[in-house]
N, CA, C and O atoms as a GROMACS GRO file, in nm:
protein
  228
    1MET      N    1  -5.216  -9.876  -1.479
    1MET     CA    2  -5.265  -9.750  -1.530
    1MET      C    3  -5.221  -9.733  -1.676
    1MET      O    4  -5.105  -9.759  -1.710
    2LYS      N    5  -5.312  -9.689  -1.761
    2LYS     CA    6  -5.286  -9.671  -1.903
    2LYS      C    7  -5.194  -9.551  -1.926
    2LYS      O    8  -5.211  -9.446  -1.864
    3GLU      N    9  -5.095  -9.570  -2.015
    3GLU     CA   10  -5.005  -9.460  -2.048
    3GLU      C   11  -5.082  -9.353  -2.126
    3GLU      O   12  -5.166  -9.385  -2.209
    4LYS      N   13  -5.052  -9.228  -2.097
    4LYS     CA   14  -5.120  -9.117  -2.164
    4LYS      C   15  -5.078  -9.109  -2.309
    4LYS      O   16  -4.964  -9.141  -2.343
    5THR      N   17  -5.169  -9.066  -2.394
    5THR     CA   18  -5.137  -9.044  -2.535
    5THR      C   19  -5.058  -8.914  -2.548
    5THR      O   20  -5.053  -8.834  -2.455
    6GLN      N   21  -4.995  -8.895  -2.664
    6GLN     CA   22  -4.922  -8.771  -2.689
    6GLN      C   23  -5.015  -8.651  -2.673
    6GLN      O   24  -4.977  -8.550  -2.615
    7LYS      N   25  -5.136  -8.663  -2.725
    7LYS     CA   26  -5.232  -8.553  -2.717
    7LYS      C   27  -5.264  -8.521  -2.571
    7LYS      O   28  -5.266  -8.404  -2.532
    8GLU      N   29  -5.289  -8.623  -2.490
    8GLU     CA   30  -5.319  -8.602  -2.348
    8GLU      C   31  -5.201  -8.537  -2.276
    8GLU      O   32  -5.220  -8.449  -2.191
    9LYS      N   33  -5.079  -8.580  -2.310
    9LYS     CA   34  -4.961  -8.522  -2.247
    9LYS      C   35  -4.947  -8.374  -2.284
    9LYS      O   36  -4.916  -8.290  -2.200
   10PHE      N   37  -4.971  -8.343  -2.412
   10PHE     CA   38  -4.959  -8.204  -2.456
   10PHE      C   39  -5.065  -8.117  -2.390
   10PHE      O   40  -5.036  -8.006  -2.346
   11GLU      N   41  -5.189  -8.166  -2.384
   11GLU     CA   42  -5.297  -8.089  -2.320
   11GLU      C   43  -5.262  -8.061  -2.175
   11GLU      O   44  -5.281  -7.949  -2.126
   12GLU      N   45  -5.212  -8.162  -2.106
   12GLU     CA   46  -5.175  -8.146  -1.964
   12GLU      C   47  -5.062  -8.044  -1.949
   12GLU      O   48  -5.068  -7.959  -1.860
   13ALA      N   49  -4.960  -8.052  -2.035
   13ALA     CA   50  -4.848  -7.958  -2.027
   13ALA      C   51  -4.895  -7.816  -2.053
   13ALA      O   52  -4.853  -7.723  -1.985
   14ALA      N   53  -4.982  -7.799  -2.152
   14ALA     CA   54  -5.033  -7.666  -2.184
   14ALA      C   55  -5.114  -7.610  -2.067
   14ALA      O   56  -5.103  -7.491  -2.036
   15ARG      N   57  -5.194  -7.693  -2.002
   15ARG     CA   58  -5.272  -7.648  -1.886
   15ARG      C   59  -5.180  -7.607  -1.772
   15ARG      O   60  -5.201  -7.504  -1.708
   16GLU      N   61  -5.078  -7.688  -1.747
   16GLU     CA   62  -4.983  -7.659  -1.638
   16GLU      C   63  -4.912  -7.526  -1.662
   16GLU      O   64  -4.884  -7.452  -1.567
   17LEU      N   65  -4.883  -7.496  -1.788
   17LEU     CA   66  -4.812  -7.374  -1.821
   17LEU      C   67  -4.906  -7.254  -1.837
   17LEU      O   68  -4.860  -7.142  -1.859
   18GLY      N   69  -5.035  -7.278  -1.826
   18GLY     CA   70  -5.130  -7.169  -1.836
   18GLY      C   71  -5.139  -7.110  -1.976
   18GLY      O   72  -5.156  -6.990  -1.992
   19THR      N   73  -5.128  -7.196  -2.076
   19THR     CA   74  -5.136  -7.149  -2.214
   19THR      C   75  -5.271  -7.083  -2.237
   19THR      O   76  -5.376  -7.142  -2.213
   20ASP      N   77  -5.266  -6.959  -2.283
   20ASP     CA   78  -5.388  -6.881  -2.306
   20ASP      C   79  -5.406  -6.860  -2.455
   20ASP      O   80  -5.344  -6.772  -2.515
   21GLN      N   81  -5.492  -6.941  -2.516
   21GLN     CA   82  -5.518  -6.932  -2.658
   21GLN      C   83  -5.666  -6.955  -2.682
   21GLN      O   84  -5.738  -7.004  -2.595
   22SER      N   85  -5.709  -6.917  -2.801
   22SER     CA   86  -5.846  -6.948  -2.838
   22SER      C   87  -5.858  -7.100  -2.848
   22SER      O   88  -5.758  -7.169  -2.870
   23ASP      N   89  -5.977  -7.151  -2.834
   23ASP     CA   90  -5.998  -7.296  -2.845
   23ASP      C   91  -5.951  -7.347  -2.980
   23ASP      O   92  -5.892  -7.455  -2.989
   24GLU      N   93  -5.977  -7.272  -3.085
   24GLU     CA   94  -5.940  -7.314  -3.219
   24GLU      C   95  -5.788  -7.324  -3.234
   24GLU      O   96  -5.737  -7.422  -3.288
   25ALA      N   97  -5.715  -7.224  -3.186
   25ALA     CA   98  -5.569  -7.225  -3.194
   25ALA      C   99  -5.511  -7.336  -3.109
   25ALA      O  100  -5.417  -7.405  -3.150
   26PHE      N  101  -5.567  -7.356  -2.990
   26PHE     CA  102  -5.519  -7.460  -2.901
   26PHE      C  103  -5.540  -7.597  -2.964
   26PHE      O  104  -5.449  -7.680  -2.962
   27GLU      N  105  -5.657  -7.621  -3.019
   27GLU     CA  106  -5.686  -7.750  -3.082
   27GLU      C  107  -5.595  -7.774  -3.203
   27GLU      O  108  -5.551  -7.887  -3.224
   28ALA      N  109  -5.568  -7.671  -3.280
   28ALA     CA  110  -5.478  -7.686  -3.395
   28ALA      C  111  -5.339  -7.727  -3.348
   28ALA      O  112  -5.276  -7.815  -3.407
   29ALA      N  113  -5.292  -7.663  -3.241
   29ALA     CA  114  -5.159  -7.697  -3.188
   29ALA      C  115  -5.158  -7.838  -3.131
   29ALA      O  116  -5.064  -7.914  -3.154
   30VAL      N  117  -5.262  -7.874  -3.058
   30VAL     CA  118  -5.272  -8.008  -3.000
   30VAL      C  119  -5.274  -8.113  -3.110
   30VAL      O  120  -5.204  -8.214  -3.100
   31ASN      N  121  -5.351  -8.091  -3.214
   31ASN     CA  122  -5.359  -8.188  -3.322
   31ASN      C  123  -5.226  -8.202  -3.394
   31ASN      O  124  -5.188  -8.313  -3.433
   32LYS      N  125  -5.156  -8.093  -3.412
   32LYS     CA  126  -5.024  -8.098  -3.477
   32LYS      C  127  -4.928  -8.182  -3.394
   32LYS      O  128  -4.858  -8.268  -3.448
   33ILE      N  129  -4.925  -8.157  -3.265
   33ILE     CA  130  -4.836  -8.231  -3.177
   33ILE      C  131  -4.880  -8.377  -3.163
   33ILE      O  132  -4.795  -8.466  -3.155
   34ALA      N  133  -5.008  -8.401  -3.159
   34ALA     CA  134  -5.060  -8.537  -3.142
   34ALA      C  135  -5.015  -8.628  -3.256
   34ALA      O  136  -5.002  -8.749  -3.238
   35HIS      N  137  -4.990  -8.570  -3.372
   35HIS     CA  138  -4.949  -8.651  -3.487
   35HIS      C  139  -4.798  -8.650  -3.508
   35HIS      O  140  -4.748  -8.707  -3.605
   36ALA      N  141  -4.728  -8.585  -3.418
   36ALA     CA  142  -4.582  -8.579  -3.427
   36ALA      C  143  -4.522  -8.709  -3.372
   36ALA      O  144  -4.592  -8.787  -3.307
   37PRO      N  145  -4.395  -8.732  -3.396
   37PRO     CA  146  -4.329  -8.851  -3.338
   37PRO      C  147  -4.336  -8.845  -3.185
   37PRO      O  148  -4.362  -8.739  -3.127
   38LYS      N  149  -4.314  -8.958  -3.122
   38LYS     CA  150  -4.319  -8.964  -2.976
   38LYS      C  151  -4.222  -8.864  -2.915
   38LYS      O  152  -4.106  -8.856  -2.955
   39LEU      N  153  -4.270  -8.788  -2.820
   39LEU     CA  154  -4.189  -8.688  -2.750
   39LEU      C  155  -4.188  -8.719  -2.601
   39LEU      O  156  -4.281  -8.780  -2.549
   40THR      N  157  -4.083  -8.678  -2.534
   40THR     CA  158  -4.078  -8.693  -2.389
   40THR      C  159  -4.166  -8.586  -2.326
   40THR      O  160  -4.204  -8.489  -2.392
   41ASN      N  161  -4.199  -8.602  -2.200
   41ASN     CA  162  -4.279  -8.502  -2.130
   41ASN      C  163  -4.210  -8.366  -2.132
   41ASN      O  164  -4.277  -8.263  -2.147
   42GLU      N  165  -4.079  -8.364  -2.116
   42GLU     CA  166  -4.005  -8.238  -2.117
   42GLU      C  167  -4.009  -8.172  -2.254
   42GLU      O  168  -4.020  -8.050  -2.263
   43GLN      N  169  -3.999  -8.251  -2.359
   43GLN     CA  170  -4.008  -8.195  -2.494
   43GLN      C  171  -4.146  -8.135  -2.519
   43GLN      O  172  -4.157  -8.030  -2.582
   44ILE      N  173  -4.248  -8.201  -2.472
   44ILE     CA  174  -4.385  -8.151  -2.487
   44ILE      C  175  -4.401  -8.020  -2.411
   44ILE      O  176  -4.459  -7.925  -2.464
   45LYS      N  177  -4.350  -8.014  -2.289
   45LYS     CA  178  -4.358  -7.890  -2.211
   45LYS      C  179  -4.282  -7.777  -2.279
   45LYS      O  180  -4.326  -7.663  -2.278
   46GLU      N  181  -4.167  -7.808  -2.338
   46GLU     CA  182  -4.088  -7.706  -2.407
   46GLU      C  183  -4.166  -7.652  -2.527
   46GLU      O  184  -4.164  -7.532  -2.553
   47LEU      N  185  -4.233  -7.739  -2.601
   47LEU     CA  186  -4.314  -7.694  -2.713
   47LEU      C  187  -4.427  -7.603  -2.665
   47LEU      O  188  -4.456  -7.501  -2.727
   48ALA      N  189  -4.490  -7.640  -2.555
   48ALA     CA  190  -4.598  -7.559  -2.500
   48ALA      C  191  -4.544  -7.423  -2.453
   48ALA      O  192  -4.609  -7.320  -2.472
   49ARG      N  193  -4.424  -7.423  -2.392
   49ARG     CA  194  -4.362  -7.297  -2.348
   49ARG      C  195  -4.334  -7.206  -2.468
   49ARG      O  196  -4.365  -7.087  -2.464
   50ARG      N  197  -4.278  -7.262  -2.572
   50ARG     CA  198  -4.248  -7.183  -2.693
   50ARG      C  199  -4.375  -7.125  -2.752
   50ARG      O  200  -4.378  -7.008  -2.792
   51LYS      N  201  -4.479  -7.205  -2.759
   51LYS     CA  202  -4.607  -7.159  -2.816
   51LYS      C  203  -4.662  -7.045  -2.731
   51LYS      O  204  -4.709  -6.944  -2.784
   52ARG      N  205  -4.656  -7.061  -2.598
   52ARG     CA  206  -4.705  -6.958  -2.508
   52ARG      C  207  -4.624  -6.829  -2.522
   52ARG      O  208  -4.681  -6.720  -2.532
   53ASP      N  209  -4.491  -6.843  -2.523
   53ASP     CA  210  -4.404  -6.727  -2.533
   53ASP      C  211  -4.422  -6.656  -2.667
   53ASP      O  212  -4.420  -6.533  -2.672
   54LYS      N  213  -4.439  -6.730  -2.773
   54LYS     CA  214  -4.460  -6.672  -2.906
   54LYS      C  215  -4.592  -6.595  -2.908
   54LYS      O  216  -4.601  -6.490  -2.972
   55ALA      N  217  -4.694  -6.646  -2.840
   55ALA     CA  218  -4.824  -6.580  -2.836
   55ALA      C  219  -4.816  -6.448  -2.759
   55ALA      O  220  -4.894  -6.356  -2.786
   56LYS      N  221  -4.724  -6.437  -2.665
   56LYS     CA  222  -4.707  -6.315  -2.585
   56LYS      C  223  -4.641  -6.204  -2.664
   56LYS      O  224  -4.664  -6.086  -2.638
   57ASP      N  225  -4.557  -6.241  -2.763
   57ASP     CA  226  -4.482  -6.141  -2.840
   57ASP      C  227  -4.570  -6.059  -2.930
   57ASP      O  228  -4.521  -5.972  -3.001
   0.00000   0.00000   0.00000
């Protein structure tokens, strides 16, 4: 099985966390993370959590 790309991992983490953003904002965040250094699954989920929590404030 092919290893997931950073972008795929981030999209999956955001979906699991129920990130509620406009498509444009979500894509901007995904693209930013996709070009970041390699992150662990937990680091990606933490970034998605922070983004979600910041959007709630």
